[in-house]
C-alpha positions as YAML, in Angstrom:
chain: A
units: angstrom
residues:
- id: 1
  name: MET
  ca: [-51.83, -76.09, 33.78]
- id: 2
  name: THR
  ca: [-53.90, -78.23, 36.10]
- id: 3
  name: GLY
  ca: [-56.11, -77.71, 39.08]
- id: 4
  name: ILE
  ca: [-54.81, -78.18, 42.63]
- id: 5
  name: PRO
  ca: [-55.92, -81.47, 44.17]
- id: 6
  name: ALA
  ca: [-57.79, -81.12, 47.45]
- id: 7
  name: SER
  ca: [-55.24, -83.31, 49.19]
- id: 8
  name: ALA
  ca: [-52.38, -81.02, 48.13]
- id: 9
  name: ALA
  ca: [-53.99, -78.16, 50.01]
- id: 10
  name: GLY
  ca: [-54.59, -80.31, 53.09]
- id: 11
  name: ARG
  ca: [-58.35, -80.44, 52.62]
- id: 12
  name: GLY
  ca: [-60.73, -83.24, 51.69]
- id: 13
  name: PRO
  ca: [-60.08, -86.78, 50.49]
- id: 14
  name: VAL
  ca: [-57.26, -87.77, 48.22]
- id: 15
  name: ALA
  ca: [-58.18, -86.89, 44.65]
- id: 16
  name: LYS
  ca: [-58.14, -89.69, 42.13]
- id: 17
  name: PRO
  ca: [-55.83, -89.19, 39.16]
- id: 18
  name: LYS
  ca: [-57.63, -88.19, 36.00]
- id: 19
  name: THR
  ca: [-58.10, -90.75, 33.29]
- id: 20
  name: ALA
  ca: [-59.88, -90.75, 29.98]
- id: 21
  name: ALA
  ca: [-62.81, -92.37, 31.75]
- id: 22
  name: ASN
  ca: [-63.25, -89.91, 34.64]
- id: 23
  name: ALA
  ca: [-61.79, -86.67, 33.20]
- id: 24
  name: ARG
  ca: [-64.26, -83.78, 33.39]
- id: 25
  name: ARG
  ca: [-64.96, -81.94, 30.19]
- id: 26
  name: VAL
  ca: [-64.33, -78.24, 30.65]
- id: 27
  name: SER
  ca: [-66.71, -75.93, 28.82]
- id: 28
  name: LEU
  ca: [-65.21, -73.26, 26.59]
- id: 29
  name: TRP
  ca: [-67.66, -70.80, 28.12]
- id: 30
  name: ASN
  ca: [-66.23, -70.79, 31.62]
- id: 31
  name: ILE
  ca: [-65.50, -67.72, 33.74]
- id: 32
  name: ALA
  ca: [-61.75, -67.81, 33.10]
- id: 33
  name: ASN
  ca: [-62.16, -67.88, 29.31]
- id: 34
  name: ILE
  ca: [-64.88, -65.24, 29.43]
- id: 35
  name: LEU
  ca: [-62.52, -62.89, 31.28]
- id: 36
  name: THR
  ca: [-59.86, -63.56, 28.65]
- id: 37
  name: MET
  ca: [-62.35, -62.78, 25.87]
- id: 38
  name: VAL
  ca: [-63.34, -59.57, 27.63]
- id: 39
  name: ARG
  ca: [-59.67, -58.56, 27.74]
- id: 40
  name: LEU
  ca: [-59.30, -59.24, 24.02]
- id: 41
  name: LEU
  ca: [-62.39, -57.15, 23.24]
- id: 42
  name: LEU
  ca: [-61.06, -54.32, 25.39]
- id: 43
  name: VAL
  ca: [-57.96, -53.96, 23.19]
- id: 44
  name: PRO
  ca: [-59.69, -52.26, 20.18]
- id: 45
  name: ALA
  ca: [-61.94, -50.32, 22.57]
- id: 46
  name: PHE
  ca: [-58.88, -49.05, 24.42]
- id: 47
  name: VAL
  ca: [-57.16, -47.97, 21.20]
- id: 48
  name: LEU
  ca: [-60.25, -46.05, 20.04]
- id: 49
  name: LEU
  ca: [-60.48, -44.28, 23.39]
- id: 50
  name: MET
  ca: [-56.78, -43.43, 23.32]
- id: 51
  name: VAL
  ca: [-56.90, -41.77, 19.90]
- id: 52
  name: ALA
  ca: [-60.26, -40.01, 20.37]
- id: 53
  name: GLU
  ca: [-60.16, -36.23, 19.96]
- id: 54
  name: GLY
  ca: [-56.54, -36.30, 18.86]
- id: 55
  name: GLY
  ca: [-55.39, -38.54, 21.69]
- id: 56
  name: HIS
  ca: [-54.75, -35.86, 24.33]
- id: 57
  name: ASP
  ca: [-58.20, -35.12, 25.70]
- id: 58
  name: PRO
  ca: [-58.13, -35.75, 29.50]
- id: 59
  name: ALA
  ca: [-61.68, -37.13, 29.58]
- id: 60
  name: TRP
  ca: [-61.11, -39.67, 26.81]
- id: 61
  name: ARG
  ca: [-57.77, -40.63, 28.33]
- id: 62
  name: SER
  ca: [-59.58, -41.30, 31.62]
- id: 63
  name: PHE
  ca: [-61.95, -43.66, 29.81]
- id: 64
  name: ALA
  ca: [-58.96, -45.33, 28.15]
- id: 65
  name: TRP
  ca: [-57.33, -45.74, 31.58]
- id: 66
  name: ALA
  ca: [-60.52, -47.38, 32.88]
- id: 67
  name: ALA
  ca: [-60.50, -49.86, 29.98]
- id: 68
  name: PHE
  ca: [-56.80, -50.59, 30.51]
- id: 69
  name: THR
  ca: [-57.30, -51.08, 34.26]
- id: 70
  name: VAL
  ca: [-60.19, -53.50, 33.74]
- id: 71
  name: ALA
  ca: [-58.06, -55.45, 31.29]
- id: 72
  name: MET
  ca: [-55.17, -55.68, 33.76]
- id: 73
  name: ILE
  ca: [-57.51, -56.77, 36.56]
- id: 74
  name: THR
  ca: [-58.95, -59.58, 34.42]
- id: 75
  name: ASP
  ca: [-55.35, -60.64, 33.74]
- id: 76
  name: LEU
  ca: [-54.85, -61.10, 37.48]
- id: 77
  name: PHE
  ca: [-57.90, -63.32, 37.89]
- id: 78
  name: ASP
  ca: [-58.47, -65.46, 34.77]
- id: 79
  name: GLY
  ca: [-55.34, -67.60, 35.08]
- id: 80
  name: GLU
  ca: [-55.79, -68.07, 38.82]
- id: 81
  name: LEU
  ca: [-59.46, -69.06, 38.37]
- id: 82
  name: ALA
  ca: [-58.53, -71.52, 35.61]
- id: 83
  name: ARG
  ca: [-55.93, -73.24, 37.77]
- id: 84
  name: ARG
  ca: [-57.86, -73.19, 41.04]
- id: 85
  name: HIS
  ca: [-61.16, -74.45, 39.61]
- id: 86
  name: ASP
  ca: [-59.70, -76.72, 36.93]
- id: 87
  name: LEU
  ca: [-61.04, -74.62, 34.05]
- id: 88
  name: VAL
  ca: [-57.98, -74.92, 31.82]
- id: 89
  name: THR
  ca: [-58.75, -75.23, 28.11]
- id: 90
  name: ASP
  ca: [-56.67, -75.20, 24.93]
- id: 91
  name: PHE
  ca: [-58.34, -71.89, 24.03]
- id: 92
  name: GLY
  ca: [-57.27, -70.37, 27.34]
- id: 93
  name: LYS
  ca: [-53.68, -71.57, 26.99]
- id: 94
  name: ILE
  ca: [-53.41, -69.74, 23.66]
- id: 95
  name: ALA
  ca: [-55.69, -66.74, 24.16]
- id: 96
  name: ASP
  ca: [-54.53, -65.71, 27.65]
- id: 97
  name: PRO
  ca: [-50.91, -64.84, 26.74]
- id: 98
  name: ILE
  ca: [-52.10, -63.24, 23.48]
- id: 99
  name: ALA
  ca: [-54.53, -61.02, 25.40]
- id: 100
  name: ASP
  ca: [-51.80, -60.08, 27.89]
- id: 101
  name: LYS
  ca: [-49.38, -59.01, 25.19]
- id: 102
  name: ALA
  ca: [-52.09, -57.34, 23.09]
- id: 103
  name: ILE
  ca: [-53.34, -54.91, 25.74]
- id: 104
  name: MET
  ca: [-49.86, -53.96, 26.93]
- id: 105
  name: GLY
  ca: [-48.52, -53.69, 23.39]
- id: 106
  name: ALA
  ca: [-51.48, -51.55, 22.29]
- id: 107
  name: ALA
  ca: [-50.98, -49.21, 25.23]
- id: 108
  name: LEU
  ca: [-47.25, -48.80, 24.66]
- id: 109
  name: VAL
  ca: [-47.57, -48.24, 20.90]
- id: 110
  name: CYS
  ca: [-50.39, -45.72, 21.39]
- id: 111
  name: LEU
  ca: [-48.38, -43.80, 23.99]
- id: 112
  name: SER
  ca: [-45.31, -43.67, 21.76]
- id: 113
  name: ALA
  ca: [-47.33, -42.75, 18.66]
- id: 114
  name: LEU
  ca: [-48.89, -39.89, 20.62]
- id: 115
  name: GLY
  ca: [-45.46, -38.71, 21.77]
- id: 116
  name: ASP
  ca: [-46.03, -39.43, 25.46]
- id: 117
  name: LEU
  ca: [-43.47, -42.22, 25.76]
- id: 118
  name: THR
  ca: [-40.17, -42.59, 23.94]
- id: 119
  name: TRP
  ca: [-40.10, -45.38, 21.35]
- id: 120
  name: TRP
  ca: [-37.03, -47.05, 22.82]
- id: 121
  name: VAL
  ca: [-38.95, -47.86, 26.02]
- id: 122
  name: THR
  ca: [-41.75, -49.41, 23.98]
- id: 123
  name: ALA
  ca: [-39.20, -51.34, 21.91]
- id: 124
  name: VAL
  ca: [-37.36, -52.69, 24.98]
- id: 125
  name: ILE
  ca: [-40.55, -53.94, 26.63]
- id: 126
  name: LEU
  ca: [-42.10, -55.43, 23.49]
- id: 127
  name: VAL
  ca: [-38.89, -57.11, 22.33]
- id: 128
  name: ARG
  ca: [-38.44, -58.61, 25.80]
- id: 129
  name: GLU
  ca: [-42.02, -59.91, 25.96]
- id: 130
  name: LEU
  ca: [-41.92, -61.38, 22.45]
- id: 131
  name: GLY
  ca: [-38.45, -62.84, 23.01]
- id: 132
  name: ILE
  ca: [-39.41, -64.56, 26.27]
- id: 133
  name: THR
  ca: [-42.54, -66.00, 24.65]
- id: 134
  name: LEU
  ca: [-40.52, -67.45, 21.77]
- id: 135
  name: MET
  ca: [-37.89, -68.71, 24.19]
- id: 136
  name: ARG
  ca: [-40.52, -70.61, 26.18]
- id: 137
  name: PHE
  ca: [-41.48, -72.45, 22.99]
- id: 138
  name: TRP
  ca: [-37.77, -73.10, 22.32]
- id: 139
  name: VAL
  ca: [-37.35, -75.02, 25.58]
- id: 140
  name: ILE
  ca: [-40.89, -76.35, 26.07]
- id: 141
  name: LYS
  ca: [-39.94, -79.94, 25.26]
- id: 142
  name: HIS
  ca: [-37.38, -79.85, 28.07]
- id: 143
  name: GLY
  ca: [-39.68, -78.28, 30.65]
- id: 144
  name: VAL
  ca: [-41.57, -75.15, 31.65]
- id: 145
  name: ILE
  ca: [-39.95, -71.99, 32.97]
- id: 146
  name: PRO
  ca: [-42.11, -70.95, 35.94]
- id: 147
  name: ALA
  ca: [-43.15, -67.37, 36.50]
- id: 148
  name: SER
  ca: [-40.76, -65.86, 39.02]
- id: 149
  name: ARG
  ca: [-41.50, -63.36, 41.77]
- id: 150
  name: GLY
  ca: [-39.47, -60.81, 39.84]
- id: 151
  name: GLY
  ca: [-41.54, -61.49, 36.73]
- id: 152
  name: LYS
  ca: [-44.76, -60.88, 38.63]
- id: 153
  name: MET
  ca: [-43.33, -57.67, 40.08]
- id: 154
  name: LYS
  ca: [-42.32, -56.63, 36.57]
- id: 155
  name: THR
  ca: [-45.86, -57.17, 35.30]
- id: 156
  name: LEU
  ca: [-47.36, -55.18, 38.18]
- id: 157
  name: THR
  ca: [-44.88, -52.32, 37.78]
- id: 158
  name: GLN
  ca: [-45.42, -52.19, 34.01]
- id: 159
  name: GLY
  ca: [-49.18, -52.05, 34.53]
- id: 160
  name: VAL
  ca: [-48.94, -49.22, 37.06]
- id: 161
  name: ALA
  ca: [-46.43, -47.25, 34.96]
- id: 162
  name: VAL
  ca: [-48.38, -47.58, 31.70]
- id: 163
  name: GLY
  ca: [-51.62, -46.75, 33.50]
- id: 164
  name: MET
  ca: [-50.07, -43.55, 34.85]
- id: 165
  name: TYR
  ca: [-48.92, -42.60, 31.34]
- id: 166
  name: VAL
  ca: [-52.38, -43.27, 29.92]
- id: 167
  name: LEU
  ca: [-53.83, -40.73, 32.34]
- id: 168
  name: ALA
  ca: [-53.22, -37.09, 31.45]
- id: 169
  name: LEU
  ca: [-51.17, -36.38, 34.57]
- id: 170
  name: THR
  ca: [-49.34, -33.14, 35.29]
- id: 171
  name: GLY
  ca: [-47.03, -31.80, 37.99]
- id: 172
  name: PRO
  ca: [-45.44, -34.15, 40.55]
- id: 173
  name: LEU
  ca: [-47.49, -37.15, 39.37]
- id: 174
  name: ALA
  ca: [-46.11, -36.73, 35.86]
- id: 175
  name: THR
  ca: [-42.60, -36.83, 37.34]
- id: 176
  name: LEU
  ca: [-43.47, -39.82, 39.50]
- id: 177
  name: ARG
  ca: [-44.70, -41.84, 36.54]
- id: 178
  name: TRP
  ca: [-41.30, -41.38, 34.86]
- id: 179
  name: TRP
  ca: [-39.61, -43.00, 37.83]
- id: 180
  name: VAL
  ca: [-42.16, -45.82, 37.97]
- id: 181
  name: MET
  ca: [-41.58, -46.49, 34.27]
- id: 182
  name: ALA
  ca: [-37.81, -46.45, 34.86]
- id: 183
  name: VAL
  ca: [-38.22, -49.15, 37.52]
- id: 184
  name: ALA
  ca: [-40.45, -51.11, 35.14]
- id: 185
  name: VAL
  ca: [-37.80, -50.98, 32.40]
- id: 186
  name: VAL
  ca: [-35.07, -52.12, 34.80]
- id: 187
  name: LEU
  ca: [-37.23, -55.04, 35.98]
- id: 188
  name: THR
  ca: [-38.11, -55.85, 32.39]
- id: 189
  name: VAL
  ca: [-34.47, -56.17, 31.38]
- id: 190
  name: ALA
  ca: [-33.32, -57.89, 34.59]
- id: 191
  name: THR
  ca: [-36.08, -60.52, 34.59]
- id: 192
  name: GLY
  ca: [-35.60, -61.04, 30.87]
- id: 193
  name: LEU
  ca: [-31.94, -61.87, 31.37]
- id: 194
  name: ASP
  ca: [-32.85, -64.20, 34.24]
- id: 195
  name: TYR
  ca: [-35.35, -66.03, 32.04]
- id: 196
  name: VAL
  ca: [-32.66, -66.43, 29.37]
- id: 197
  name: ARG
  ca: [-30.34, -67.93, 31.99]
- id: 198
  name: GLN
  ca: [-33.07, -70.32, 33.15]
- id: 199
  name: ALA
  ca: [-33.84, -71.32, 29.57]
- id: 200
  name: VAL
  ca: [-30.19, -72.10, 28.81]
- id: 201
  name: VAL
  ca: [-29.82, -74.16, 32.00]
- id: 202
  name: LEU
  ca: [-33.09, -75.99, 31.33]
- id: 203
  name: ARG
  ca: [-32.16, -76.78, 27.73]
- id: 204
  name: ARG
  ca: [-28.68, -78.00, 28.68]
- id: 205
  name: ALA
  ca: [-30.18, -80.25, 31.37]
- id: 206
  name: GLY
  ca: [-32.75, -81.55, 28.91]
- id: 207
  name: LEU
  ca: [-30.15, -82.30, 26.25]
- id: 208
  name: ALA
  ca: [-27.93, -84.00, 28.84]
- id: 209
  name: ALA
  ca: [-30.86, -86.16, 29.97]
- id: 210
  name: GLU
  ca: [-31.65, -87.09, 26.37]
- id: 211
  name: ALA
  ca: [-28.02, -88.02, 25.75]
- id: 212
  name: GLU
  ca: [-27.99, -90.16, 28.92]
- id: 213
  name: ARG
  ca: [-31.16, -91.96, 27.88]
- id: 214
  name: ALA
  ca: [-29.73, -92.58, 24.41]
- id: 215
  name: ARG
  ca: [-26.54, -93.97, 25.98]
- id: 216
  name: GLU
  ca: [-28.53, -96.29, 28.25]
- id: 217
  name: VAL
  ca: [-30.59, -97.53, 25.31]
- id: 218
  name: SER
  ca: [-27.42, -98.12, 23.29]
- id: 219
  name: GLU
  ca: [-25.77, -100.02, 26.13]
- id: 220
  name: GLY
  ca: [-28.91, -102.10, 26.64]
- id: 221
  name: ALA
  ca: [-28.99, -103.00, 22.96]
- id: 222
  name: ASP
  ca: [-25.33, -104.15, 23.09]
- id: 223
  name: ARG
  ca: [-25.95, -106.56, 25.95]
...
């Protein structure tokens, strides 16, 4: 991930390409990384709040919802801040996706363990998230699969659905959260299949390009 040059946004002078001589060192303790660290620290706090008083006390569940909501909000801002202000670090590249998966995974497992959400929903979402992460590593040498609009909608819907389940809702809101979670599961599966398609296409294109380069090198050596 890199920052956006001023010229690309139509503002300011043309930015000079970064070199070893003029590259700016980015401090580990920048706002984007701090938000990621906060999200990581919120994971154990969230779990403790979820299981307090047997896990079904409305007050404690409200505190757990607040922790989950703060974590999801930091997820919206840390990556954008890192890209916009050129605050990308190796720590952030590793910790950010871990924090994302950790808070969502903790919420889903807690809800299923407490009997509020069926285990198959948790399994579908977690298997999809882990599978897509591993798949990105599988094709990383051929290119990067960009986050799609559907993927962003999936993340938002998951966050809203899980947040509604964390709260001790009753009546119509309890019914509504079931439908929101159903939409989240559909988006989870649909976007997961689309990412698989993109990964296969990207890998085939990468292998074809490698074969073409090898052929050109072989032909050049024969001349």
